[in-house]
C-alpha positions in Angstrom: 0.0 0.0 0.0 1.4 3.4 -1.0 1.7 6.0 1.8 -0.3 9.2 1.7 1.3 11.7 -0.6 2.5 15.0 0.8 3.0 18.2 -1.2 3.9 21.7 0.1 4.8 24.9 -1.8 7.2 27.1 0.2 5.6 30.3 -1.0 6.6 33.7 0.4 4.4 35.2 3.1 1.9 37.9 2.3 3.9 40.5 4.3 6.8 40.1 1.8 4.4 41.0 -1.0 3.1 44.0 0.9 6.5 45.2 1.8 7.7 44.8 -1.8 4.7 46.8 -3.1 5.5 49.5 -0.6 9.1 49.6 -1.8 8.0 50.0 -5.4 5.6 52.7 -4.4 8.4 54.5 -2.6 10.6 54.2 -5.7 7.7 55.6 -7.8 7.3 58.5 -5.4 11.0 59.3 -5.6 11.1 59.0 -9.4 7.9 61.0 -10.1 9.5 64.1 -8.7 12.8 63.6 -10.5 11.7 62.3 -13.9 9.0 63.0 -16.5 5.8 61.2 -15.7 6.0 58.4 -18.3 9.6 57.6 -17.4 8.7 57.3 -13.7 5.8 55.0 -14.5 8.0 52.9 -16.8 10.8 52.5 -14.2 8.2 51.7 -11.5 6.5 49.1 -13.7 9.8 47.4 -14.5 10.6 47.4 -10.7 7.2 45.9 -10.0 7.7 43.2 -12.6 11.1 42.4 -11.3 9.7 42.2 -7.7 6.9 39.8 -8.8 9.3 37.5 -10.7 11.7 37.3 -7.8 9.0 36.6 -5.2 7.3 34.0 -7.4 10.6 32.3 -8.2 11.8 32.2 -4.6 8.4 31.0 -3.4 8.0 28.3 -6.1 10.1 25.6 -4.3 8.1 22.5 -3.5 8.6 19.7 -1.0 6.7 16.5 -1.9 6.6 12.9 -1.0 5.0 10.6 -3.5 5.6 7.6 -5.8 8.5 6.3 -3.8 10.5 9.6 -4.0 11.2 12.6 -1.8 11.5 15.8 -3.8 12.8 19.1 -2.5 13.2 21.9 -5.0 15.0 20.5 -8.0 16.5 17.6 -6.0 14.9 14.2 -5.6 15.9 11.0 -3.8 14.4 7.5 -3.8 12.9 6.2 -0.6 15.4 3.3 -0.3 18.2 5.9 0.4 16.4 7.7 3.3 17.3 7.1 6.9 16.2 8.7 10.2 13.7 11.6 9.9 13.4 14.3 12.5 11.0 17.3 12.7 12.9 20.2 14.2 11.6 23.1 16.2 12.9 26.7 15.5 15.9 26.5 17.8 17.0 23.0 16.5 16.6 24.3 13.0 18.8 27.3 13.7 21.5 25.1 15.2 21.4 22.4 12.5 21.5 25.1 9.8 24.1 27.2 11.6 26.8 26.1 14.1 26.2 22.4 13.7 25.8 22.4 9.9 27.6 20.0 7.6 28.8 21.8 4.5 28.0 18.7 2.4 24.3 18.7 3.4 21.5 19.5 0.9 19.6 22.6 2.2 16.2 23.9 1.1 15.7 26.6 3.6 13.5 29.7 3.6 14.1 32.5 6.1 10.4 33.0 6.7 9.9 29.4 7.8 11.5 28.8 11.2 11.0 25.0 11.4 12.4 22.2 9.3 12.8 18.5 8.8 16.1 16.7 8.8 16.3 13.6 6.7 19.4 11.4 7.0 20.7 10.0 3.7 22.0 6.4 3.6 23.2 6.2 0.0 27.0 5.7 0.2 27.3 7.3 -3.3 25.6 10.5 -2.2 28.0 13.1 -0.7 25.2 14.7 1.3 24.8 13.2 4.8 21.4 14.7 5.3 18.7 17.0 3.7 17.4 19.9 5.8 14.1 21.1 4.4 12.0 24.1 5.6 8.4 23.4 6.1 5.2 25.0 7.4 4.1 21.6 8.6 7.3 19.7 9.7 5.5 17.0 11.7 3.3 16.1 8.7 6.3 16.1 6.4 8.3 13.9 8.8 5.4 11.5 9.1 5.0 11.3 5.3 8.8 10.6 4.8 8.7 7.9 7.6 5.7 6.3 5.9 7.5 6.4 2.6 10.6 4.8 4.0 8.5 2.1 5.8 6.7 1.3 2.6 9.9 1.0 0.7 11.4 -1.4 3.3 8.5 -3.9 2.6 
């Protein structure tokens, strides 16, 4: 029996969008007094388009567990190569991503998500000892990865 699939998009929070729009509005206000009207609008429009593309791109990363694979961003690994899974609180995430970090680890971290899941990698050919993945629901993600590894062991 296949485990329940898990899928999460690590989209940027609404406050980032609001702050970005306020930044572009401030830019427009500075430009409208210094440049002719159409030039100020054009520059502000380009800045807004750039802001939207950056926030959409940064927030498009996905973490999913399905079909025997763990996918995080552009990386993926088969369930047979997964070891221990730990849902981390904010302080544990800070330590594992900072002072206790292994430079070889695969990281998919977002600064607006304070919690993460650490997944040990058992594949001897893989240089990464573990994956550290940001999540809004680390307990659910850890449960899904454990179910995936349990089903692959059968």
